[in-house]
C-alpha positions in Angstrom: 0.0 0.0 0.0 1.3 3.4 -0.9 1.1 6.1 1.7 2.6 9.5 2.4 3.0 12.5 0.2 6.2 13.2 -1.7 8.1 16.0 -0.1 11.1 17.5 -1.8 13.9 19.1 0.2 17.4 20.2 -0.5 20.5 20.0 1.7 23.8 21.9 0.8 25.8 20.0 -1.7 23.8 16.9 -1.3 20.9 15.0 -2.8 17.9 14.7 -0.5 15.0 12.4 -1.4 11.7 12.3 0.4 9.6 9.4 -0.9 6.2 7.9 -0.8 6.4 5.1 1.9 6.0 1.6 0.7 4.5 -0.8 3.2 4.4 -4.5 3.2 6.5 -5.0 0.1 6.6 -8.6 -1.0 9.1 -9.5 -3.7 7.8 -11.2 -6.8 8.7 -14.8 -7.4 10.5 -15.0 -10.7 12.5 -18.0 -11.7 15.7 -16.2 -10.9 17.4 -18.5 -8.4 20.4 -19.1 -10.6 20.8 -15.3 -11.0 20.6 -14.8 -7.3 23.2 -17.5 -6.7 25.4 -15.8 -9.2 25.5 -12.5 -7.5 28.8 -13.3 -6.0 28.2 -12.0 -2.5 31.1 -13.1 -0.3 30.4 -13.5 3.4 32.9 -13.3 6.2 32.3 -15.5 9.2 32.5 -13.4 12.4 32.9 -15.2 15.7 30.6 -13.8 18.3 31.7 -12.5 21.7 31.2 -9.8 24.3 32.3 -6.2 23.9 31.7 -2.7 25.2 29.5 -1.0 22.5 29.6 2.7 22.1 31.7 5.1 24.1 35.3 6.0 22.9 34.2 9.6 22.4 32.3 12.2 24.4 29.5 12.4 21.8 26.3 11.8 23.8 24.9 9.7 20.9 27.5 7.1 21.6 26.8 7.0 25.4 26.6 5.2 27.6 29.0 2.5 26.7 27.3 -0.8 27.5 28.1 -4.5 27.4 26.8 -6.4 24.4 27.1 -10.1 23.7 26.7 -11.4 20.1 26.3 -14.9 18.6 28.3 -15.9 15.5 27.1 -14.3 12.3 28.3 -13.6 8.7 28.6 -10.2 7.0 29.1 -9.4 3.4 32.7 -8.6 2.6 31.7 -5.7 0.3 28.8 -3.2 0.1 26.1 -4.3 -2.4 27.0 -3.0 -5.8 25.1 -1.4 -8.6 25.4 -4.6 -10.6 24.1 -6.8 -7.8 21.1 -4.5 -7.2 20.4 -4.5 -11.0 20.0 -8.3 -10.9 17.3 -7.9 -8.2 15.5 -5.2 -10.2 15.5 -7.1 -13.4 14.4 -10.3 -11.7 11.5 -8.6 -9.9 10.7 -5.5 -11.9 11.1 -3.7 -8.7 11.0 0.1 -8.8 12.4 2.2 -6.0 10.3 5.1 -4.9 13.2 7.3 -6.1 12.5 6.1 -9.6 8.8 6.6 -9.4 9.0 10.1 -7.9 12.1 11.8 -9.4 11.8 15.3 -8.0 15.1 15.7 -6.3 17.9 18.2 -6.1 21.5 17.4 -6.7 24.4 19.8 -6.8 26.9 20.3 -9.6 30.7 20.6 -9.1 30.4 24.2 -8.2 28.2 23.4 -5.2 25.2 25.1 -6.8 21.8 23.4 -6.8 20.9 21.9 -10.1 17.5 20.4 -10.8 17.8 17.2 -12.8 15.1 14.8 -13.8 15.6 11.1 -13.6 18.2 10.8 -10.8 18.1 7.3 -9.3 20.3 4.3 -8.3 20.9 3.9 -12.0 22.0 7.5 -12.5 22.8 9.2 -9.2 24.3 12.3 -10.8 27.9 11.1 -11.0 29.6 8.2 -12.9 29.2 4.7 -11.6 30.0 1.2 -12.9 28.5 -2.1 -11.8 31.4 -2.4 -9.3 30.4 0.8 -7.4 28.2 0.6 -4.4 24.5 1.1 -5.1 23.3 4.5 -3.8 19.9 6.3 -3.7 18.3 3.3 -1.9 16.0 3.6 1.1 15.9 1.2 4.0 12.8 -0.2 2.4 14.6 -0.8 -0.8 17.5 -2.5 1.0 15.0 -4.7 2.9 13.2 -5.6 -0.3 16.5 -6.8 -1.8 17.1 -8.9 1.3 13.6 -10.4 1.2 14.1 -11.3 -2.5 17.5 -12.8 -1.9 16.2 -14.8 1.1 13.4 -16.3 -1.0 15.8 -17.2 -3.9 18.5 -18.7 -1.8 16.2 -20.3 0.8 18.1 -18.7 3.7 17.5 -15.6 5.7 19.5 -12.7 4.3 19.0 -9.4 6.2 20.6 -6.1 7.1 23.1 -6.3 10.0 21.9 -5.1 13.4 23.6 -2.0 14.6 25.5 -4.0 17.3 26.7 -6.5 14.6 27.8 -3.6 12.4 29.9 -1.9 15.1 31.4 -5.2 16.4 32.5 -6.0 12.9 33.8 -2.5 12.2 35.8 -2.7 15.4 37.3 -6.1 14.4 35.3 -8.0 17.1 34.9 -5.1 19.4 38.4 -3.7 19.7 38.5 -0.2 21.2 39.4 1.5 18.0 37.9 4.8 16.6 38.5 3.8 13.0 38.2 0.4 11.5 42.0 0.2 11.2 43.0 1.9 14.5 42.8 5.0 16.5 44.6 7.5 14.2 42.8 8.9 11.2 44.5 7.9 7.9 43.0 9.5 4.7 44.7 6.8 2.6 42.4 4.1 3.9 38.9 5.3 3.0 36.9 7.3 0.5 35.7 10.4 2.4 35.4 14.2 2.0 38.8 14.9 0.6 40.0 17.6 -1.9 38.2 15.8 -4.8 34.8 16.0 -3.1 34.5 19.8 -3.6 32.4 20.1 -0.4 32.5 22.8 2.2 33.8 20.5 4.8 36.4 18.7 2.6 39.9 18.2 3.9 42.1 19.5 1.2 45.2 18.0 2.6 44.1 14.5 1.5 43.4 13.0 -2.0 41.7 9.6 -1.9 41.4 9.6 -5.7 37.6 9.6 -5.9 35.3 12.6 -6.1 32.2 10.5 -5.3 31.9 6.8 -4.7 34.7 4.3 -5.3 34.4 0.8 -6.6 33.9 -1.5 -3.6 37.1 -2.9 -2.3 39.3 0.0 -3.5 40.7 0.6 0.0 42.3 -1.9 2.5 40.0 -4.1 4.5 39.9 -4.1 8.3 41.4 -7.0 10.3 38.3 -9.2 9.6 38.6 -8.8 5.9 35.7 -6.4 5.5 36.0 -3.6 3.0 34.6 0.0 3.2 33.5 -0.2 6.8 34.5 3.5 6.8 33.5 5.9 4.1 32.3 5.3 0.5 28.6 5.0 1.4 26.7 5.0 4.7 25.2 1.5 5.3 21.7 0.9 6.5 21.3 -1.3 9.6 18.2 -3.3 10.7 17.5 -1.3 13.9 15.4 1.7 14.6 17.4 4.5 16.1 17.1 4.8 19.9 19.1 6.0 22.9 21.6 3.6 24.4 20.8 1.8 27.7 23.5 1.0 30.2 22.0 -2.5 30.7 23.8 -5.5 29.4 22.3 -7.0 26.2 22.5 -10.1 24.2 21.9 -10.0 20.4 20.1 -6.6 20.6 17.9 -5.6 17.7 17.2 -2.0 18.8 13.9 -0.5 20.0 10.6 -1.9 18.7 9.6 1.3 17.0 11.1 4.6 16.1 11.3 7.5 13.6 14.6 6.7 12.0 16.6 3.6 11.0 20.3 3.5 11.8 23.0 4.2 9.2 26.7 3.6 9.9 30.1 4.1 8.6 30.2 7.5 6.9 30.5 8.1 3.2 32.3 9.9 0.4 30.8 13.2 1.6 31.8 12.6 5.3 34.5 14.3 7.3 36.5 11.9 9.5 34.3 12.1 12.7 31.4 10.7 10.8 33.5 7.7 9.7 34.3 6.6 13.2 33.3 3.1 14.3 31.0 4.4 17.0 29.4 7.3 15.1 25.6 6.9 14.8 23.2 8.4 12.3 19.8 7.7 11.0 17.1 8.6 8.6 13.5 7.8 7.8 13.0 4.3 6.2 11.6 5.8 3.0 14.2 8.4 2.4 17.7 8.4 1.1 20.7 10.3 -0.3 23.3 9.8 -3.0 25.6 8.5 -0.3 23.4 5.8 1.3 23.9 2.2 0.4 24.0 -1.1 2.3 25.6 -4.5 2.9 23.9 -7.7 3.9 24.3 -10.2 6.8 23.0 -13.6 7.8 22.9 -15.5 11.1 24.8 -18.7 11.7 22.9 -21.7 12.8 
């Protein structure tokens, strides 16, 4: 059922999309199992354990630090790519709300707003190949992809929980601010560097990419996961909620909320937003040109 009214908004230098909400999406059932199996999604097995989630900075969004215990799970080595998302779209004839309601603003290289018709995951306003991370997808679009892939592979594919995401980014919960350690290194991620031409860019760094980079372009963390900092923000399963000091086991976030969690920072992000503990969120039916996702699955 379609609900909500399209609202168009602009944010400096960025694409902002406000969509119609899609409720109760059920992926179609094409005979596409072979294509789904051929997506080439590689999973990394992550041994569960107990760690102190949050903290590490004085940002109140990260506090209080609290004890979390996780079971074993698997997380995709790379962010979902344009090519992988295209297989899903072609198999199901799925249309993102972005494609249906194209009224968005994107900026040109001079940081002036430019109105362009037809911007979507296929054409986000900058060059991408099938190896780049898919962008311009909402939490609902990412969840729809997971539902389809689950049906085709006969196994539960889902978005990672926020706790799983942070535990993996911190290489099984190490006390590190960035997925490689505690010192920022602009050579190890795609972020707001001199190429980005954004008001908060750090002109002392050149990561080689003005917008997204092909997945895996930068070194992985200690677990073998790529782009856990920068490139595109990644949707998580959870609703956004304040942390509790209570110990938790396999938390899945609050039962309801206004926003879903995104993690990791993006090509438009300054270093603080790429920290392992930094939290952000957005409405489930809205997105940006720097939102994407990776998938996860539980281990039986």
